[in-house]
VEXNUDO-599669 format. One record per atom (N, C-alpha, C, CB): residue in three letters; atom name; x, y, z. Coordinates in steps of 0.05 Angstrom, whole numbers, plus 32768, in hexadecimal, padded with zeros to 4 digits. Each point is the difference from the previous one (the first is absolute). Glycine has a CB too. Layout:
{'ALA'; 'CA'; {X; Y; Z}};
...
***
This chain:
{'UNK'; 'N'; {7E3C; 805F; 8097}};
{'UNK'; 'CA'; {7FF4; 8017; 800B}};
{'UNK'; 'C'; {7FE3; 7FFC; 8006}};
{'UNK'; 'CB'; {8021; 801C; 7FE7}};
{'UNK'; 'N'; {7FD0; 7FD8; 8007}};
{'UNK'; 'CA'; {7FE4; 7FFB; 8005}};
{'UNK'; 'C'; {7FFB; 7FF0; 8019}};
{'UNK'; 'CB'; {7FF8; 8003; 7FD0}};
{'UNK'; 'N'; {801A; 7FE9; 8035}};
{'UNK'; 'CA'; {7FFD; 7FEF; 8017}};
{'UNK'; 'C'; {8004; 8010; 801A}};
{'UNK'; 'CB'; {8010; 7FD9; 7FE5}};
{'UNK'; 'N'; {8003; 8039; 801B}};
{'UNK'; 'CA'; {8004; 8010; 8018}};
{'UNK'; 'C'; {7FE9; 8013; 8005}};
{'UNK'; 'CB'; {8032; 7FFC; 7FF9}};
{'UNK'; 'N'; {7FC4; 8010; 7FF3}};
{'UNK'; 'CA'; {7FEA; 8013; 8003}};
{'UNK'; 'C'; {7FE5; 7FF3; 8008}};
{'UNK'; 'CB'; {8017; 801E; 7FDF}};
{'UNK'; 'N'; {7FE6; 7FC9; 8018}};
{'UNK'; 'CA'; {7FE8; 7FF2; 8007}};
{'UNK'; 'C'; {8003; 7FEF; 8019}};
{'UNK'; 'CB'; {7FF4; 7FFF; 7FD0}};
{'UNK'; 'N'; {8021; 8004; 803F}};
{'UNK'; 'CA'; {8006; 7FF1; 8019}};
{'UNK'; 'C'; {8002; 7FE2; 7FFB}};
{'UNK'; 'CB'; {7FE9; 8025; 801A}};
{'UNK'; 'N'; {8020; 7FD3; 7FCF}};
{'UNK'; 'CA'; {8003; 7FE4; 7FFA}};
{'UNK'; 'C'; {801D; 7FF7; 8004}};
{'UNK'; 'CB'; {7FD9; 8002; 7FDF}};
{'UNK'; 'N'; {802A; 7FE5; 8025}};
{'UNK'; 'CA'; {801B; 7FF5; 8002}};
{'UNK'; 'C'; {800D; 7FFF; 7FE5}};
{'UNK'; 'CB'; {7FF3; 7FE4; 8028}};
{'UNK'; 'N'; {8028; 801E; 7FD6}};
{'UNK'; 'CA'; {800E; 7FFF; 7FE6}};
{'UNK'; 'C'; {7FFB; 7FE6; 7FF1}};
{'UNK'; 'CB'; {8022; 801F; 8013}};
{'UNK'; 'N'; {7FD8; 7FCC; 7FFB}};
{'UNK'; 'CA'; {7FFB; 7FE6; 7FF3}};
{'UNK'; 'C'; {7FE3; 7FFC; 7FF9}};
{'UNK'; 'CB'; {8027; 7FED; 8018}};
{'UNK'; 'N'; {7FC8; 8026; 7FED}};
{'UNK'; 'CA'; {7FE4; 7FFE; 7FFA}};
{'UNK'; 'C'; {7FFB; 8002; 7FE2}};
{'UNK'; 'CB'; {7FF4; 8013; 802D}};
{'UNK'; 'N'; {7FF4; 7FE7; 7FC9}};
{'UNK'; 'CA'; {7FFB; 8002; 7FE4}};
{'UNK'; 'C'; {8005; 801B; 7FF4}};
{'UNK'; 'CB'; {7FDF; 7FDD; 8006}};
{'UNK'; 'N'; {801F; 8039; 8009}};
{'UNK'; 'CA'; {8005; 801A; 7FF5}};
{'UNK'; 'C'; {801E; 8006; 8000}};
{'UNK'; 'CB'; {7FD3; 8010; 8010}};
{'UNK'; 'N'; {803C; 7FE3; 8000}};
{'UNK'; 'CA'; {801D; 8004; 8001}};
{'UNK'; 'C'; {800F; 7FF0; 7FEA}};
{'UNK'; 'CB'; {7FFC; 8009; 8030}};
{'UNK'; 'N'; {7FFA; 7FE0; 7FC9}};
{'UNK'; 'CA'; {800D; 7FEF; 7FEC}};
{'UNK'; 'C'; {8002; 800E; 7FE4}};
{'UNK'; 'CB'; {7FF0; 7FD8; 8019}};
{'UNK'; 'N'; {7FFB; 8035; 7FDD}};
{'UNK'; 'CA'; {8002; 800C; 7FE6}};
{'UNK'; 'C'; {8015; 8017; 8000}};
{'UNK'; 'CB'; {7FD1; 7FF4; 7FF7}};
{'UNK'; 'N'; {8032; 801A; 801F}};
{'UNK'; 'CA'; {8014; 8015; 8001}};
{'UNK'; 'C'; {801C; 7FF5; 7FFE}};
{'UNK'; 'CB'; {7FE1; 801B; 801D}};
{'UNK'; 'N'; {8024; 7FCF; 7FF1}};
{'UNK'; 'CA'; {801B; 7FF4; 7FFE}};
{'UNK'; 'C'; {8004; 7FF4; 7FE4}};
{'UNK'; 'CB'; {7FFE; 7FF6; 8031}};
{'UNK'; 'N'; {7FEE; 7FFF; 7FC3}};
{'UNK'; 'CA'; {8003; 7FF4; 7FE6}};
{'UNK'; 'C'; {8005; 8015; 7FEA}};
{'UNK'; 'CB'; {7FE3; 7FDA; 800F}};
{'UNK'; 'N'; {8011; 803D; 7FF4}};
{'UNK'; 'CA'; {8003; 8014; 7FEB}};
{'UNK'; 'C'; {8019; 8011; 8005}};
{'UNK'; 'CB'; {7FCF; 8001; 7FFA}};
{'UNK'; 'N'; {803B; 8001; 801E}};
{'UNK'; 'CA'; {8018; 8010; 8004}};
{'UNK'; 'C'; {801A; 7FF1; 7FFE}};
{'UNK'; 'CB'; {7FE4; 801B; 801E}};
{'UNK'; 'N'; {801C; 7FCA; 7FE2}};
{'UNK'; 'CA'; {8018; 7FF1; 7FFF}};
{'UNK'; 'C'; {800F; 8004; 7FE6}};
{'UNK'; 'CB'; {7FEA; 7FDE; 801D}};
{'UNK'; 'N'; {800A; 8021; 7FCB}};
{'UNK'; 'CA'; {8010; 8005; 7FE8}};
{'UNK'; 'C'; {800D; 801B; 7FFF}};
{'UNK'; 'CB'; {7FE1; 7FE2; 7FE9}};
{'UNK'; 'N'; {8012; 8033; 8022}};
{'UNK'; 'CA'; {800D; 801A; 8000}};
{'UNK'; 'C'; {8018; 8001; 8013}};
{'UNK'; 'CB'; {7FD3; 8013; 7FF5}};
{'UNK'; 'N'; {802A; 7FE0; 8022}};
{'UNK'; 'CA'; {8017; 8000; 8013}};
{'UNK'; 'C'; {8017; 7FF0; 7FF4}};
{'UNK'; 'CB'; {7FE0; 8003; 8026}};
{'UNK'; 'N'; {801B; 7FE7; 7FCD}};
{'UNK'; 'CA'; {8015; 7FF0; 7FF4}};
{'UNK'; 'C'; {800D; 8010; 7FE9}};
{'UNK'; 'CB'; {7FE8; 7FD5; 800C}};
{'UNK'; 'N'; {8008; 8037; 7FE3}};
{'UNK'; 'CA'; {800B; 8010; 7FEA}};
{'UNK'; 'C'; {8011; 8017; 800A}};
{'UNK'; 'CB'; {7FD9; 7FF3; 7FE4}};
{'UNK'; 'N'; {801E; 801B; 8030}};
{'UNK'; 'CA'; {8010; 8016; 800B}};
{'UNK'; 'C'; {801A; 7FF7; 800D}};
{'UNK'; 'CB'; {7FD6; 8017; 8008}};
{'UNK'; 'N'; {8029; 7FD2; 8005}};
{'UNK'; 'CA'; {8019; 7FF6; 800C}};
{'UNK'; 'C'; {8014; 7FF6; 7FEB}};
{'UNK'; 'CB'; {7FE6; 7FF4; 8029}};
{'UNK'; 'N'; {800F; 8000; 7FC1}};
{'UNK'; 'CA'; {8012; 7FF8; 7FEB}};
{'UNK'; 'C'; {800E; 8018; 7FF3}};
{'UNK'; 'CB'; {7FE2; 7FD8; 7FF7}};
{'UNK'; 'N'; {800E; 803D; 8003}};
{'UNK'; 'CA'; {800D; 8018; 7FF5}};
{'UNK'; 'C'; {8015; 800B; 8013}};
{'UNK'; 'CB'; {7FD6; 800A; 7FE6}};
{'UNK'; 'N'; {8024; 7FF7; 8033}};
{'UNK'; 'CA'; {8013; 800B; 8013}};
{'UNK'; 'C'; {801A; 7FF0; 8002}};
{'UNK'; 'CB'; {7FD9; 8012; 801A}};
{'UNK'; 'N'; {8024; 7FD4; 7FE8}};
{'UNK'; 'CA'; {8018; 7FEF; 8003}};
{'UNK'; 'C'; {800F; 7FFE; 7FE6}};
{'UNK'; 'CB'; {7FEA; 7FE7; 8024}};
{'UNK'; 'N'; {8009; 8018; 7FC5}};
{'UNK'; 'CA'; {800D; 7FFD; 7FE6}};
{'UNK'; 'C'; {8011; 8019; 7FFA}};
{'UNK'; 'CB'; {7FDB; 7FE2; 7FF0}};
{'UNK'; 'N'; {801B; 8035; 8018}};
{'UNK'; 'CA'; {8010; 8019; 7FFB}};
{'UNK'; 'C'; {8018; 8002; 8011}};
{'UNK'; 'CB'; {7FD6; 8016; 7FF3}};
{'UNK'; 'N'; {802A; 7FDD; 8024}};
{'UNK'; 'CA'; {8018; 8002; 8012}};
{'UNK'; 'C'; {8015; 7FEB; 7FF9}};
{'UNK'; 'CB'; {7FE2; 8012; 8023}};
{'UNK'; 'N'; {8019; 7FDB; 7FCB}};
{'UNK'; 'CA'; {8014; 7FEC; 7FFA}};
{'UNK'; 'C'; {8019; 800B; 7FF4}};
{'UNK'; 'CB'; {7FDB; 7FE0; 7FFA}};
{'UNK'; 'N'; {8023; 8034; 7FF6}};
{'UNK'; 'CA'; {8017; 800C; 7FF3}};
{'UNK'; 'C'; {800A; 8019; 800D}};
{'UNK'; 'CB'; {7FF1; 7FED; 7FD6}};
{'UNK'; 'N'; {8008; 8018; 8042}};
{'UNK'; 'CA'; {8007; 8019; 800E}};
{'UNK'; 'C'; {801A; 7FFD; 800F}};
{'UNK'; 'CB'; {7FCF; 800A; 8005}};
{'UNK'; 'N'; {8047; 7FFF; 7FEE}};
{'UNK'; 'CA'; {801A; 7FFE; 800C}};
{'UNK'; 'C'; {800C; 801B; 8009}};
{'UNK'; 'CB'; {8007; 7FD7; 7FE4}};
{'UNK'; 'N'; {7FF0; 803E; 800F}};
{'UNK'; 'CA'; {800C; 801A; 8006}};
{'UNK'; 'C'; {7FF2; 800D; 8018}};
{'UNK'; 'CB'; {800B; 8006; 7FD0}};
{'UNK'; 'N'; {7FDB; 7FF8; 8032}};
{'UNK'; 'CA'; {7FF2; 800E; 8016}};
{'UNK'; 'C'; {8009; 7FF8; 801C}};
{'UNK'; 'CB'; {7FD9; 8003; 7FE1}};
{'UNK'; 'N'; {802B; 7FE3; 8025}};
{'UNK'; 'CA'; {8009; 7FF9; 801B}};
{'UNK'; 'C'; {801B; 800D; 8006}};
{'UNK'; 'CB'; {7FE7; 7FD5; 7FFD}};
{'UNK'; 'N'; {802A; 802E; 7FEF}};
{'UNK'; 'CA'; {801A; 800C; 8005}};
{'UNK'; 'C'; {7FFD; 801D; 8006}};
{'UNK'; 'CB'; {8015; 7FDF; 7FE1}};
{'UNK'; 'N'; {7FD9; 802F; 8012}};
{'UNK'; 'CA'; {7FFB; 801C; 8005}};
{'UNK'; 'C'; {7FF2; 8004; 801A}};
{'UNK'; 'CB'; {7FFE; 8009; 7FCF}};
{'UNK'; 'N'; {7FEE; 7FE6; 8038}};
{'UNK'; 'CA'; {7FF0; 8004; 8018}};
{'UNK'; 'C'; {800E; 7FF6; 8019}};
{'UNK'; 'CB'; {7FD7; 7FFC; 7FE3}};
{'UNK'; 'N'; {8034; 7FEB; 801B}};
{'UNK'; 'CA'; {800B; 7FF4; 8017}};
{'UNK'; 'C'; {801E; 8005; 8004}};
{'UNK'; 'CB'; {7FDE; 7FDE; 7FFB}};
{'UNK'; 'N'; {802F; 802C; 7FF1}};
{'UNK'; 'CA'; {801D; 8004; 8003}};
{'UNK'; 'C'; {8010; 7FE7; 7FFB}};
{'UNK'; 'CB'; {7FF7; 8025; 8020}};
{'UNK'; 'N'; {8023; 7FDD; 7FE3}};
{'UNK'; 'CA'; {8011; 7FE9; 7FFA}};
{'UNK'; 'C'; {7FFF; 7FEB; 8016}};
{'UNK'; 'CB'; {801D; 801E; 7FE6}};
{'UNK'; 'N'; {7FD9; 7FE8; 8032}};
{'UNK'; 'CA'; {8000; 7FED; 8016}};
{'UNK'; 'C'; {7FE8; 7FEE; 8000}};
{'UNK'; 'CB'; {801A; 8021; 801A}};
{'UNK'; 'N'; {7FD2; 7FE4; 7FD5}};
{'UNK'; 'CA'; {7FE8; 7FF0; 8000}};
{'UNK'; 'C'; {8005; 7FE6; 7FF1}};
{'UNK'; 'CB'; {7FE4; 8029; 8002}};
{'UNK'; 'N'; {800C; 7FC3; 8005}};
{'UNK'; 'CA'; {8004; 7FE5; 7FF4}};
{'UNK'; 'C'; {7FE7; 7FF8; 7FF1}};
{'UNK'; 'CB'; {8020; 7FF3; 8024}};
{'UNK'; 'N'; {7FD6; 801D; 7FC9}};
{'UNK'; 'CA'; {7FEB; 7FF8; 7FEE}};
{'UNK'; 'C'; {800B; 7FED; 7FEC}};
{'UNK'; 'CB'; {7FE8; 802C; 8007}};
{'UNK'; 'N'; {8006; 7FC5; 7FEC}};
{'UNK'; 'CA'; {8009; 7FEC; 7FEC}};
{'UNK'; 'C'; {800E; 800E; 7FE9}};
{'UNK'; 'CB'; {7FDA; 7FE2; 800C}};
{'UNK'; 'N'; {801C; 8035; 7FEC}};
{'UNK'; 'CA'; {800D; 800F; 7FEA}};
{'UNK'; 'C'; {801C; 8009; 8007}};
{'UNK'; 'CB'; {7FD4; 800F; 7FF2}};
{'UNK'; 'N'; {8030; 7FF9; 8027}};
{'UNK'; 'CA'; {801B; 8009; 8009}};
{'UNK'; 'C'; {8014; 7FE8; 8000}};
{'UNK'; 'CB'; {7FEB; 8024; 801C}};
{'UNK'; 'N'; {800B; 7FC5; 7FED}};
{'UNK'; 'CA'; {8012; 7FE9; 8001}};
{'UNK'; 'C'; {8008; 7FF7; 7FE4}};
{'UNK'; 'CB'; {7FEA; 7FF1; 802B}};
{'UNK'; 'N'; {8003; 800F; 7FC3}};
{'UNK'; 'CA'; {8005; 7FF9; 7FE4}};
{'UNK'; 'C'; {8014; 8014; 7FF3}};
{'UNK'; 'CB'; {7FD2; 7FEA; 7FFC}};
{'UNK'; 'N'; {8028; 802F; 8008}};
{'UNK'; 'CA'; {8012; 8015; 7FF5}};
{'UNK'; 'C'; {801C; 7FFE; 800B}};
{'UNK'; 'CB'; {7FD8; 801E; 7FFB}};
{'UNK'; 'N'; {802B; 7FDD; 801F}};
{'UNK'; 'CA'; {801A; 7FFE; 800C}};
{'UNK'; 'C'; {800F; 7FE8; 7FF5}};
{'UNK'; 'CB'; {7FEF; 8017; 8029}};
{'UNK'; 'N'; {8004; 7FD3; 7FD4}};
{'UNK'; 'CA'; {800D; 7FE7; 7FF7}};
{'UNK'; 'C'; {8007; 8001; 7FE3}};
{'UNK'; 'CB'; {7FE8; 7FE7; 8023}};
{'UNK'; 'N'; {8009; 8027; 7FCD}};
{'UNK'; 'CA'; {8007; 8002; 7FE3}};
{'UNK'; 'C'; {8015; 8016; 7FFC}};
{'UNK'; 'CB'; {7FD2; 7FF1; 7FF4}};
{'UNK'; 'N'; {802A; 8026; 8017}};
{'UNK'; 'CA'; {8011; 8017; 7FFB}};
{'UNK'; 'C'; {801A; 8000; 800F}};
{'UNK'; 'CB'; {7FD8; 8019; 7FF6}};
{'UNK'; 'N'; {8027; 7FE2; 8024}};
{'UNK'; 'CA'; {8017; 8003; 8011}};
{'UNK'; 'C'; {800F; 7FE6; 8003}};
{'UNK'; 'CB'; {7FE9; 8025; 8018}};
{'UNK'; 'N'; {8009; 7FC6; 7FF0}};
{'UNK'; 'CA'; {800D; 7FE7; 8007}};
{'UNK'; 'C'; {8005; 7FEF; 7FE7}};
{'UNK'; 'CB'; {7FEA; 8001; 802D}};
{'UNK'; 'N'; {8007; 8003; 7FBE}};
{'UNK'; 'CA'; {8003; 7FF0; 7FE8}};
{'UNK'; 'C'; {7FF6; 7FE3; 8003}};
{'UNK'; 'CB'; {8027; 801C; 7FF5}};
{'UNK'; 'N'; {7FC7; 7FE0; 801E}};
{'UNK'; 'CA'; {7FF6; 7FE5; 8005}};
{'UNK'; 'C'; {7FE5; 7FFE; 7FF1}};
{'UNK'; 'CB'; {8017; 7FFD; 802E}};
{'UNK'; 'N'; {7FEA; 8000; 7FB8}};
{'UNK'; 'CA'; {7FE8; 7FFF; 7FEF}};
{'UNK'; 'C'; {7FEF; 7FE7; 8006}};
{'UNK'; 'CB'; {8019; 801A; 7FDD}};
{'UNK'; 'N'; {7FF2; 7FCE; 8027}};
{'UNK'; 'CA'; {7FEE; 7FEA; 8005}};
{'UNK'; 'C'; {7FEF; 8003; 8019}};
{'UNK'; 'CB'; {8022; 7FE3; 7FEA}};
{'UNK'; 'N'; {7FEA; 8028; 802C}};
{'UNK'; 'CA'; {7FF1; 8005; 8018}};
{'UNK'; 'C'; {7FEA; 8015; 7FFC}};
{'UNK'; 'CB'; {8028; 7FF3; 801B}};
{'UNK'; 'N'; {7FE0; 8022; 7FD6}};
{'UNK'; 'CA'; {7FED; 8015; 7FFA}};
{'UNK'; 'C'; {7FE9; 7FF6; 7FF0}};
{'UNK'; 'CB'; {8024; 8022; 8002}};
{'UNK'; 'N'; {7FE1; 7FCD; 7FEA}};
{'UNK'; 'CA'; {7FEB; 7FF5; 7FF0}};
{'UNK'; 'C'; {7FED; 7FEE; 8010}};
{'UNK'; 'CB'; {801F; 8002; 7FD8}};
{'UNK'; 'N'; {7FED; 7FEE; 803A}};
{'UNK'; 'CA'; {7FEF; 7FEE; 8011}};
{'UNK'; 'C'; {7FF0; 8011; 8014}};
{'UNK'; 'CB'; {8022; 7FDB; 7FFB}};
{'UNK'; 'N'; {7FEA; 803A; 800F}};
{'UNK'; 'CA'; {7FF1; 8010; 8014}};
{'UNK'; 'C'; {7FEA; 8011; 7FF2}};
{'UNK'; 'CB'; {802A; 8002; 801C}};
{'UNK'; 'N'; {7FDB; 8006; 7FCB}};
{'UNK'; 'CA'; {7FEB; 800F; 7FF1}};
{'UNK'; 'C'; {7FE9; 7FEE; 7FF9}};
{'UNK'; 'CB'; {8024; 801E; 7FEF}};
{'UNK'; 'N'; {7FE0; 7FC8; 8011}};
{'UNK'; 'CA'; {7FEB; 7FEE; 7FF9}};
{'UNK'; 'C'; {7FEC; 7FFC; 8017}};
{'UNK'; 'CB'; {8020; 7FE9; 7FE2}};
{'UNK'; 'N'; {7FE7; 801E; 8036}};
{'UNK'; 'CA'; {7FEF; 7FFD; 8017}};
{'UNK'; 'C'; {7FE5; 800F; 7FFD}};
{'UNK'; 'CB'; {8029; 7FFA; 801C}};
{'UNK'; 'N'; {7FD6; 8020; 7FDE}};
{'UNK'; 'CA'; {7FE6; 800D; 7FFD}};
{'UNK'; 'C'; {7FF0; 7FF6; 7FE8}};
{'UNK'; 'CB'; {8014; 8028; 8015}};
{'UNK'; 'N'; {7FFA; 7FCE; 7FD6}};
{'UNK'; 'CA'; {7FF1; 7FF5; 7FE9}};
{'UNK'; 'C'; {7FF2; 7FE6; 8008}};
{'UNK'; 'CB'; {8022; 8015; 7FE1}};
{'UNK'; 'N'; {7FEC; 7FDB; 802F}};
{'UNK'; 'CA'; {7FF4; 7FE7; 8009}};
{'UNK'; 'C'; {7FE8; 8005; 8013}};
{'UNK'; 'CB'; {802D; 7FE9; 7FFB}};
{'UNK'; 'N'; {7FD7; 802B; 8017}};
{'UNK'; 'CA'; {7FEA; 8007; 8013}};
{'UNK'; 'C'; {7FE8; 800A; 7FF0}};
{'UNK'; 'CB'; {8022; 800C; 8024}};
{'UNK'; 'N'; {7FE3; 8004; 7FC7}};
{'UNK'; 'CA'; {7FE9; 800A; 7FF0}};
{'UNK'; 'C'; {7FF3; 7FE9; 7FF1}};
{'UNK'; 'CB'; {8017; 802D; 7FFC}};
{'UNK'; 'N'; {7FF9; 7FC1; 7FF9}};
{'UNK'; 'CA'; {7FF4; 7FE9; 7FF2}};
{'UNK'; 'C'; {7FEF; 7FEF; 8012}};
{'UNK'; 'CB'; {8028; 8000; 7FE2}};
{'UNK'; 'N'; {7FE1; 7FFB; 8037}};
{'UNK'; 'CA'; {7FF0; 7FF1; 8013}};
{'UNK'; 'C'; {7FE6; 800F; 8006}};
{'UNK'; 'CB'; {802A; 7FEC; 8014}};
{'UNK'; 'N'; {7FD8; 802E; 7FF0}};
{'UNK'; 'CA'; {7FE8; 8010; 8006}};
{'UNK'; 'C'; {7FEC; 7FFF; 7FE8}};
{'UNK'; 'CB'; {801C; 801F; 801D}};
{'UNK'; 'N'; {7FEE; 7FE3; 7FCB}};
{'UNK'; 'CA'; {7FEE; 7FFE; 7FE9}};
{'UNK'; 'C'; {7FF4; 7FE5; 7FFD}};
{'UNK'; 'CB'; {801C; 8022; 7FE9}};
{'UNK'; 'N'; {7FF3; 7FC9; 801D}};
{'UNK'; 'CA'; {7FF5; 7FE5; 7FFF}};
{'UNK'; 'C'; {7FE9; 7FFC; 8015}};
{'UNK'; 'CB'; {802D; 7FEF; 7FEF}};
{'UNK'; 'N'; {7FD8; 801B; 8029}};
{'UNK'; 'CA'; {7FEB; 7FFE; 8015}};
{'UNK'; 'C'; {7FE8; 8011; 7FF8}};
{'UNK'; 'CB'; {8023; 7FF9; 8023}};
{'UNK'; 'N'; {7FE1; 801F; 7FD2}};
{'UNK'; 'CA'; {7FE9; 8010; 7FF8}};
{'UNK'; 'C'; {7FF0; 7FF3; 7FE9}};
{'UNK'; 'CB'; {801A; 8029; 800E}};
{'UNK'; 'N'; {7FF5; 7FCB; 7FE0}};
{'UNK'; 'CA'; {7FF2; 7FF2; 7FEA}};
{'UNK'; 'C'; {7FF0; 7FE8; 800A}};
{'UNK'; 'CB'; {8024; 800E; 7FE1}};
{'UNK'; 'N'; {7FE8; 7FE3; 8032}};
{'UNK'; 'CA'; {7FF2; 7FE9; 800B}};
{'UNK'; 'C'; {7FE7; 8008; 8010}};
{'UNK'; 'CB'; {802C; 7FE9; 8003}};
{'UNK'; 'N'; {7FD5; 802E; 800A}};
{'UNK'; 'CA'; {7FE8; 800A; 800E}};
{'UNK'; 'C'; {7FEB; 800C; 7FEE}};
{'UNK'; 'CB'; {801E; 8008; 8027}};
{'UNK'; 'N'; {7FE9; 7FFB; 7FBF}};
{'UNK'; 'CA'; {7FEC; 800A; 7FED}};
{'UNK'; 'C'; {7FFE; 801E; 7FFE}};
{'UNK'; 'CB'; {7FE8; 7FD7; 8008}};
{'UNK'; 'N'; {802E; 8037; 8000}};
{'UNK'; 'CA'; {7FFF; 801D; 8001}};
{'UNK'; 'C'; {8001; 800C; 7FE3}};
{'UNK'; 'CB'; {8016; 7FFF; 802D}};
{'UNK'; 'N'; {7FF3; 7FF2; 7FBF}};
{'UNK'; 'CA'; {8002; 800B; 7FE6}};
{'UNK'; 'C'; {7FE8; 7FFA; 7FEE}};
{'UNK'; 'CB'; {8030; 7FFA; 8004}};
{'UNK'; 'N'; {7FBD; 7FF8; 8007}};
{'UNK'; 'CA'; {7FE8; 7FF9; 7FF0}};
{'UNK'; 'C'; {7FEF; 8019; 7FFA}};
{'UNK'; 'CB'; {8001; 7FD2; 8014}};
{'UNK'; 'N'; {7FFE; 8041; 7FFE}};
{'UNK'; 'CA'; {7FF0; 8018; 7FFD}};
{'UNK'; 'C'; {800E; 8016; 7FF1}};
{'UNK'; 'CB'; {7FE9; 7FF4; 802A}};
{'UNK'; 'N'; {8031; 8009; 7FD1}};
{'UNK'; 'CA'; {800F; 8015; 7FF2}};
{'UNK'; 'C'; {7FFC; 7FFE; 7FE2}};
{'UNK'; 'CB'; {8022; 8001; 8025}};
***
């Protein structure tokens, strides 16, 4: 914000501290958002109906209706792996040092 009000470029010395101080907050907020949606299986069914193809709906259908538990377990692992990769990248970039 300071960089925009002072007519400076975002990469100028006044823009760099803003990016450095806001990055941990953005990472923490996105982690909370994505971590809470990992176990969300009922809401997509209520919001999207039975015709939607959210990950939760696919897992629920394969466990409850089709009885295909191995596929459901493998498919449920997809968001966990995506979140693990995201956390590894955030840790590598140093986003957890300020927390």
